N, C-alpha and C positions, 0 to 999 in steps of 0.2 A: 702631838703629831709633828713629826719631823719632816724636813724637806725630802728625805728619802722615801717617805710614804706617798708623795704626790705622783700622779700618773702621766708624765709626758709620753709621747708616742715612741715606743721601742721599735726602731727601724728594723732591727734584726728579726723581729717576730712577724712583721707584716710586709716588709718591702718585697721579698721574693714573690709572695703571692700577688701583691698589688701590681708589681712590675710585669706580671705575666698576662694579666687580662685587661687592666684599666688602660694601659697604653694602646692596646688593640682597639678598645672601644673608642678612645680618643681619635685614633686614626680613622675609624669608621665614621666618626662625627665629621672629621675634616673632609672625608670623601663625599658623604651625603650633603655636606654644606654646599657643595657645588651645584646641587639640584635646587637649593633654596626651598621654597614652599611646595615644590612639586614632589618632594620626597615623601613617601608613604611608609617608610620603615621607621618605627619608633625605637630608638636606641636607649639602653639603660643610662640614666643620669639622675642627678639630685637637683630638685627645684627648690630654691630658697624663697619662702613666702613669709609675709609679715606686714603689719600695718606701717604707715609712714612713721619714721623716727622710733622704730622698735629696736634698732641696733643691728639691722642686717648688715649694713656696710662695715660696721666695726668688727663683726664676727668674721666676715670674709677677709678683711685686711689682717686680722689676727691669724687666720689660717695661712695667709701668704707670708706674713711677717713684714710687710711693707705698706706704706700709704700710696694708694694708686686710684682710689675711687672718688668721683665727684662728691662734694659735700655742700650743704646749704640748709637754709631754714625751710625751703619749699621742697617739693618732690624732686629728687635727684636722679633716681633710676627711671628713665622714661622709655627705654628700650631694653628688652631682655639681653642680659650679658651672659653669653655662653663662655664660661671660664674653665679652662683646663689647667690643672696644676700638675706639672711634670717634674718628677724628682731626678736631678742630675747627680753624677758622682762627684764627691768633693775632691779638691785637688790633692794630689799625693805629696806635693812639695811643701805643703803647709802654707801656701800663699792664700790670699783672699779669694773666696769662691765668687764666681760670676753669677749674677742673677739678671735675667732680662725677660722682656715680653715680646710677643709677636702677634700682630693683628692679621686675621685671615683675609680681610678686605684689601690688604696691601699687595700689590703685584709689581715687582716680585716682593715676597715676604722679606722684611728686614727686621733686624734685632734692635730693640729699644732698651738701653740700659738705664736710662733716666726714668724713674717711675713717675716723676712729675709730668714728663712728656706723655706718658701713658694716660694719665688723668686728663690732660688737655685733648688728646686724641679721642678719648671716649666722649668728652663733651662736644667736640667738633663733629664727630660722626653722628651723635644723637641729634644735634641741631640740624645737620644736613638732611636727615630723613624726617624728623618729628617737628622741625621748626623751633624757633626760639620762644614760642608762646606757651611753654609748659605742657604741650600736647604729648601724647604717647603714641607709640607704634609697636606693632608685633614683629617687626623685622629684627632679628637678633644681631648683636655684635659678637664676633668671634675673637677671643683673646686667649693666648697661651702664656703661662708664666713658668719659666724654667728656673729651678733653684734646687740646691742640695738640701735646703731646709724645709721642704714641703713633702707631703706624701701624695701619691698619685690619686687625684680626686677629680671628678668631672661634675661641675656645678652650673646651674642656670640661675642667675640673680634676676628675679622678676620685679617689676615696679611695685612699690609699696601701696597697700590699700589706703585710699584717702576718702574722706567723707565730704569735704567741702571743696568745690572748685576754686582755684586761685588763678589770678591773671586772666588770660584768654582761654583757659581750659573750658571744654564743653560742659554743660550742666550734667551730662550723664557720665562724667569721668569715672565715677566709682563703678558703674555697671560695665564700662569698657575694660577697666583693669581686672575686675573679677572674671569677666569672660576670657580675657587673655590668660589669666592664671589657670583657669579650669581647662583650657585647651592643652596645657602642659601636664597638669597633675592628674587628669582623668585617665591617662594612659597607664596601664598596669606595669609598664616597664620603668616608670618614673618614681623614684623615692622622693618623699616630701620632707623638707627641713622647715618645720613650722617654728618661727621665731616669735616669742612673746616676752615683753618686758615684765620683770618681777613686780613692779609697782602697779600692775593692773590685775583685775580679777581674771583668773585663768579660765573660768567658765564663760567669760565674755570675750575671749580672745578671738580676734578676726582671723588669725592664721589657723588656729585649731578648728574654727567653724568652717572655713572654706576647705580645709584639709579633710574634715569629716564628711563633706559632701562628696568628695571624690574617693575617699578611702574610709567608708563608714565603719569597717572593722578595725581600723588602726593598724593594719599589717604593714603598711608602707611608710608610716609617718614617724619621724624622729622629732621629739620636742626639744627646743632650745629655750632656756629661760635666761634672759639677759638682765644686766643691771642689778645683780643680787646685792650690790653694795649700797644701793640707795633705798632699800626697803625700810619701812618704819622700824624704829627701835623696838625690840621685843618680839619681832616677827621674823620668820625665816621661810624658806621654800622647801624644807625637807620633805613634807608630804607630797608636794608637787613632783619633786625629783624621784620619789619612790613610786609614783604613779597611783597614789591613793585618791587623788582628786579626779583626774581624767586619765584612765589607763591607756597606755599605748604599747603596742607589741614590741617596738624597738626602744622604748624607754625615753628618758630625758637626760639632758646634760645642762648643767648650770655654768654660766660664765660671768666674768666681770668685764665690762666694757671700759674703754677710755672715756673719761668725761669730756665735755666740751672745753673745759679749762685745760685738760691735758693736751687736747688737739691744738688749741691756740698757743700753748707753751711749747709745742713741738716735742712733746714727750714721745720717745720711741716706743715701738711695740715691744721691744725686748724689755724695757723697763716696766711696761704695762703688764707683761707676763709675770715678771718677778713680783710686782705688787699684787697681782691676782693670787699668786701662790701664797704670799704672806697673809692675805685676807682669809683664805680658807683655813690656814693654820690657826688663825686667831678666833675662829668661830667653832665652838664645840658642837653646835647644832649640826654641822656638816661632817662630823667624824664618822668614819665607816662608809663614806660615800665617795671614796677616791676614784672609783671607776665612772663617776657621774659628774665630775667637777673639772672645770678648766678647759681652755682652748686646746691644749695638746691632747687631752682625752677625747675631745670632740673630733679632732682631726683623725685620730686613730680609729674612732668608732665609725666615722664616715667612710674611711678607707676599707675597713673590714666589711661593713654592711654592703657597700657598693660592690666589692669583689664577689661576695657570696650571691648578691642579687644578680650580677652579671652571669655568673656561672649557672645560676638556676634558669636564666632566660636563654642561655646559649643554644640549646636544641631548637627552641621555637624561632630564635633569631636566624639561625642557619636555614631553617625551613622557609621562612618568609623571604629571605634574600634569594634563595634558589627559585621559589615560585615567581618572584618579581623578575628574576633573570630570564626564566623561561617565557613569561608573558611578553617581556620587552623584546626578546629575540624573535618571537613569533610576529610581533607587531612590525619590527624592523624588516623582517623577511617579506611581509605583505607589501611593503613599499617598493620592493624590488631593487635591482641594480640600475645604475645610470648607464644608458647605452647612447653613445654620441655618434658612432660611425653609421653611415647610411646602410651598409650591408647588415649591420647588427640590428638596426631599427626595422628593416624589412623582415628579417627573420623573426623578430619579436612580434610584429604585427601578424605575420602568418601563423605563428603559434597561438596567439590569442583567438584568431578566427577558427582555427582547427579545434581548439579546446572547447570553444563555445558551441560549435556545431555538434561535436561529440556529446557534450552535455545535453543539448537539445534532443538529439535522437535517443539517448539513453533514458531520458525522462519520459519520453513518449512510449518507449518500448518496455518500461518498467525495469530497467537495468541500472538505474542510478545508484551510485555508492551512498548517497545521502537519502536513502529511501525512508520515508516517514512510517512510523508504527502507530501513530495516534490518529491519522486521518488519511483519506484517499488523496492521491496526488498523481499528477502526470496523466498518462494514458488511462489509468483507472477512473479518473473523473470523466473522461470523454465517454467511456463505456457506460458509466452511470447516467450520463445525460441521455444517451441513446435509449437505454432500456428502461430506466426508472423514471425518467422525465418525459421524453418524447413518446415512446410506445405506450406507456401507461396512461398518459393523458389522452391519446387518441382512442384507446380502448374504453375509456370511461364515457365517451361521447355517445349519446343516443341520437341517431340521424333524424328521428321524428320528434325530438323534444321541443323544437320551435315550430312544429307544424300542427295546427289544430285540425279537427275534423272538418270545420268550415273552410279552412284553407284548401284542403284536398278536394272537397266537393266543389268549391268555386273553380278550382283549376280544371276539374273534369268538365264542368258545364261550359267554361270558356272554350275548351278544346272542341266541343261538339258544334259550336256555332249556332245557327238558327234551327237546327234539326235536333230532335230528341235522339239520344245515343242508344244504339242497339247493343253496343259493346263498350267496354272500358277502353278508351283510346290510348295510343302510345304516347301522344304528345305530352299530356300532363305528367306522366311518369318520368319522361326524359327531362322535362323542365325542372321537376322537383329534385331528381337525382343529381343533375348538374349543379343545382344550388347547394346541395349538401357536399358534393365533391369539392366545390370551390372553398368550402370552409377549411379544408385540409391545407390550403396554401400558407396561411399565416403561421400556424404552429410549425410547419416545415421550415419556413424561412427563419423563424425564431430559433429553431434548433441549430441551424447553421450559424446564427449569430452567437449562440451560447458557446459553440465549439470554437469560434473565432476568439471570443473573450478568454477561453481557457488557454488557447495557444499564446495569447498575449501575456497572460500570467506566467506561463512556463518560460517564455522568452525573458521575462524579467528575473525569474528565479535562477536562470542559467548564467546571469552576469557574474563573472568571477570577481573575487576580492581584488585581484591584481588590476582590474580595470578601473578601480576607484582612483588610481593615480593618474589616469588619463581621461578626464571628464569629457573632452572633445570626442575621443574615440567612442566612449560609452554612449554619448548622445547620438552620434552618427550611426552606430550599430543598432541602437534602439529605433531610430528613424527608418533604417533600411529594412529591418525585419517587420516593422509595423506596416510599411507600404507593401512589402512582399506578401504578407498575410492578407491584406485587403485585396491585392490582386488575385489571390486564390479564392477569396470569398465571392467575388463577382461571378465567375463561371459556375461556382457551386449554386448560388442563388438562381442564376439563369437556367441551369439544368433542372432545378427543382420546379421552376415555373413551367418549363416545357413538360415535365412529367405530369403535372396537374392538368395542363391544357390537353395533353394526349388523352388522359382519362376522360376529360369532358367532351372531347371532339368525337369520340366513338364509344357509344354505349353498347358493349358486347353482351347482348342478352343470350347469346349461345354459349356463354362460359359454362363449363361443366359444373361449377359450384353454384350457378344461379338457380334459384328455386323454381322458376318456370311458371306458366299460367295455370296449368292443371292443378298442381299442388297448392298454389296460392289460393285458387278458388275453393278447394276442399277445406283448407285451413280457415279461410275467411268465413265460410258457411258454419263451420264448427264454432268459431269464436262468436259470431252473431247469435247462433242458436243458444250457446251457453250463457250469453248475456241477457237473453229474454227472460222476463219474470212471468211465469204462467199464472193466470187468474181466471176464474169461471166467468163466462159471458152468456147472457140470456140469448137463446136461439130465436132469431126472427122467424116470422111466418114463411117468408119466401126464401129462406136461406138454403143454400145448396146442401144436399144430403152429405153426411160425412164421408161416405165411401166415394162419392163423386168428387168431393173436394180433394181427397187423398189422391185420386187418380189424376186430377188436374195438376196438383203440385208435382207429381212424379213426371208428368208430361213437360212441365216447365223446366225441371232439372235436366230431363233427358235432352230437350231441345237446346237449352241455353247454356248450361254449364259444361260445355264440351272441351274447355281449355282454350288454348290460343287459336285465334282466327287470323285471316289474312290481314285485317286492319284493326285488331284489338282483341280484348278478352271478352268472351261471351257472357252476358248477364241478362236475365229475363226482363222483358219490357212489357208495357201494356198491350202492344200489338200482338206480341207472342201469346199473351194470356187470352186475348180475344179470339185468336185463331184456334187456340187449344180448348176453348170453352165448348161444352156439349150443346147440341142443338136444343132449342127450347129453354135454355137457361136464361132467366130474365136479367141476370147481371151483365151479360154480354150480347144482348139482342138488338143493340143499335139505339139510335136517337128516339124512335117511336116508342120503345119500351119505357123510356123515362116518363112520358106523359100518359100512357095507357092506364085506364082504370077499369070501370064496370062496363056493361053493354051500352048504357046511356052515353058514355063517353065515346063509344064506337059510332053510335048513331049521329052524334054531333059532328064527329069527324067526317062522316060521309056527307052530311048536309053542307059542310063547309067546302068540301071538294067539288060538289055539284054547283056551287054558287059561282057566278062569273067573277073574274079577278078584280075588275074595277069596283064592283060592289063590295067585294070582301075587303079590299084595301080601304074603301071609304068607311066601312063599318069599324075597321080596326083603328083607323086614325081618329075616329070620333071617340072611341072608348079608351085609347092608350095615350099616355103623356110621353114626351121626348126623353131618351136615355142619354145621359152625359157621362163620359169617361174621365177618371182622375188622371192628371198628368203624372208620368213616372218620376220618381225622385232623381236628383243629379247623380247620386251614388247608389247603385243597386247592389244588394247583397242577397245571398241565398236565404231562404226562410230558416228560422231557428230550429224547426223540427225537420227531420228527414225520415224518409221511408226506409223500409227494410231493405229494399233494393240499393238505396244510397249507402246504407251502413255496410252492405257487403262490398260495394265498390271502394269505400274508404279503407276497409280492412285489407282488401287485395292490394291497393296502392301502397299501404304501409309495409306489408310483407315484401313486396317487390323492392321498395326503397331500402329496407334494412338488409335484404339479401345482397343487393348489388353494392351497397355502401361498404359492407364487410369485405367484399372482394377487393374493392379499390383501396380500402384502409390497409389491408394486409400488403398490397403492392407498395403503397407509400411507406409503410413501416419498414419494408425491406430495402427499397430503392433509395430513399432519402439518406440514411446513414452511409450507404455505399457511395452515393454521390459526394457527400461531404468528405469521406475518407479519401476518395480518389482525387478530387479537385483541390482540396484544402490541406488535409493533414499529411497524407503521403507525399503529395507534390512538394510542399514546403520542406519536408524532411529530406527529400532527394535533392532538391535544387538550392537549398539555403547556402551551402558552401560556395557554389558557383556564383550566386548572387553577391555574396560578400566580396569575393575576389574581383568581380566585375565593378562593383560600386566603390570599394575602399582601397583595394590593393593597387594603388597608383603612385607613381614616383613623385608626382607633384603634391600628393596629399599626405605622405607618410610623416613628414616632419611636423605638419600641423596636427595630425591625429595623435602623435606621441609626445605632444608638448605637455609638460607637467605644470600645474599651477604653482605660484610662488609659495603659498602656504604649505603645500605638500613638501616642497624642498626644505622648508623650515622644520616641519614635523620630522622628516627623515634625519635631519641633522641633530635635532633635539633627542630623538629616540636613539640615535647612534651614540650620543654623549651619555645618555642614561645607561645604555648597555655597557659602555666602557666603564662607567662608575660602578655598576653592579658587579661586573667581572672583577674589578679591582677589589671591591669589598669581599667578594667570595674568596679571592686569593688571600686577603688579609685574615679572614677567619681560619684559613688553613694554617696560618702561622701560630695558632694557639698551641701551647704545650699540652702534653697528655694529661698533666695533673689538673689542668683547668676544665677537663671534661666531667669531673665529678663534683657534686655539691657536698660541702661539709655539713655535719650534723648540727653545728652551732647555729645555722641559719636556715629556716624553712619558711617559704612564703605560704601564708595561710595557716600557720601553726596556731593552735588554740591557746597556747601559753602566752600570757600577756606580760610576764616579767622574766622570761628566760634570758639569761645572760650569755654572751658569746664566750667561748672557752678562753680566748686570748685576753679578754678584758679582766679575767680573774687572775691572770698570771703576770700582768704588766707591773713594772716598777719604774721608778724615776731614774733617768739617766741624764747626766749633765756633763758638759765638757769643762775645760779648765776655767773659762770665763763665765760660767754659770748659765750659758745659753742652752736652751732646751733643744734636743734633737727632734726634728719633726719629719 
C-alpha cells in the first residue's frame, strides 16, 4: 500500500458544500451564545464524548493541527469547549498562512496567534468558573480556530467520564459528568463522536455506552478508535472498524495518537500525521480500509456527515426559529411601549379604563370575543343562577314540611283563647303563613350574593394582559370595582328585605289566585273522608237511627260549612250539634240524661228534691269523700289524638297555607331577579366607566398608577434582546444557498442500513503538497 492510497481530506470535494452551511450554523451558534442557557434552539453540532485519557484531546488537536488544549494526569476538560473550526483561504503569494483563535467571551473579540496563550486562556477561564479544585461546570467556553488547514467543523468537547473523584471533586463527579453529557447528546440535532481507546474492550466502552443511551439505534453516532499503535501484538481493530463488534450507522474511524513521550519531546502534529500514515502502511490487517483510517479521513467524514446532518435539519430548524420569533414578538408586545410624557400617560390610562369597561359589558351581554365553548360564562352564568339555582330551589320547598298537625292544632287552640272556637280563626293562618314567607328571605339574599360573586369573577377575567406591567394600576382597579360592586349589593339586599317584609305585612286573602274558604273546606272534607278507614261497629241499644243520623250530619254541613264568615272559617262545633239534634234524642238531652236510668231512679230523684237542702248536704257529706284536682303541667300540649273536627281544621289550614305561599313564592321568584339586575348588574355596567374616571383618572395619581416594577423593565430588555437575536438568526438562515435546501442521498437520518458509505468517501484519494503536509 503506497502513500497515494491514504485518504487525507480532499478540500475540492467537500469544501464548497461545507463552506455553504457549516459557517451558517457556526454563525447561528455565535448568535444564540448571547442568550446563554436561555436559548431553547438546539443547533446541529458534534459532541465529543469519551472516558478520561481516552485520547479525546489528541484527536481534537490533530484535527486542528496545533497544540492548544490543557493537558495533565487528572481531569483536564472541566467545562464544555464549543470549538468551531473555520477554513480560511491560503495566501496567494506563497507566504506562511496565518492561524489564530478567538474566544467568544472576549469583548471586544481579539485574535490570538499564539496557541500556547489559547491553552492558558482555556485554563484560566475554566478556573474562573469551576474553581481550581478540579470541579466541573456546564457553562461552555466558546472558541473559534481559523486556519487554511482545517475543514469547517463544529465540535463540543465534553469533560471525560471519570470513575474516582480526585482532589476536592465531589463524590458524585461521575454522575454529574454523565448528566452534563446527556443534556447535549440527547438532542436529535447533535451528532455523537464516541472516542474509545483500542486497548480496552469495545463492549465496555463508556463512550459507546452513554451514546447508546441517547442514540439507541446508532443513527447519530460516529465511533473513533484511538491508540491503535499500542494494541497487543497479534491483535488488530479490523472487526471493530468494520462494525462487526458493535454496528454504528455512521461507522468507525481508527487513528494513532501522539504518545506522552511525543508530547514531552514536542513532536509536532505534522510529524505525528506522517508517522500515523507509515503505521497504517506497515499493517496488512488494515488494507482496504483507507476510508476508515487516519485523522484526515476523520476530519473529512465529520465535515461531510455534519453538512448532511445540517441540511436534513434545516426545515425543522427554520420552523423552530420562526415559532420562537413569533412567541417572543408577542411577549414583547405584551410589555408595551414606554410612555414618559404626562399626556401620553393620561391617554394610556384612559385607554385601559375604556377597554376594561367594554370587556366587562361585553362579557355580561354575551358579546365577548373570547367566548367559551366548553362552559357557561359571563351573563349566561347569571341567568343559570336565577333559573336553575334560585327559582328551582324555591319551587322544591313544601311550606308545610316543617309544620306538623300538632303545630297547626296548637296554633288554632292558642288563637281561640279561653273559649271554644266556633270557626277556624284567621290569626293562626296569618301567623303560620308569615313564618313561611320569612323563610324566603335567606335564599333571596343568598341569590344576590351569588350574583355579586359572579360579577367579581367577571371583573377579574376582564383584566387585560397589558395591565400586568402596571401592578399598582391593576390593584387599584380591582379595589375600585370591588367597592363599587359592594355598593350595588347593599341596595339590592335592602330592596329584597323590603319585598319580603311587604309580603309579610299584608296578607291579601282577596288575591284572585287564593283558594278561599269555601273551596278549602270542600277539599278538606274530601281529604279527611278519604283518609278514614271504614270498619263495622256494633250498634248500641240507644243509638240514633241511621236515617236520623244522616239528617243530623246534613244539618251540620248545611249550618257550619258555609265558607268564610266575618271572623273565621265555619266548622261544626258541639253546640251546633246540640242545637241540631232532634227532640227526645238521648245523646243531646242535657245533663239529666247522663244520670237517668229506670223508674226507680226517677223516684229517688224526686225524693231528693223534696228533702230540705241542709239535710241533703249533710247526707252527701257523710257519704262522699273530698275531690282533689291534679296540678296542670308547666308545659301544656294538645292531646295526641284529635277529633274529626280538628282533622278538618288542620287540612283547611294546610290548604290555605300552600295556596298563599305559592302566590308569594311566584312574586319573589319574579321580583328578586329584577331587583338584583336593576340595583347590581345593570347599575354597575352603566356607571363603571364613570366610577373609574372619578377614582383613578387624576393628575396626581397617573404617574403612580403607571409605574412599572424594576423586574418588568428587565424582562422587557431581555425579551427585546432575544427578539433581536432571533431576527438576526432568521436573517442568517436566509443567507443559505439554494443547493443547501436539498438533502443528498448519501446521508439519511434514520436509515436502516448500518454500513452505508458516503459517496464522497469512496472517491477520495490522497493529496499532499510539496513538503508532504496533508491538505485538511
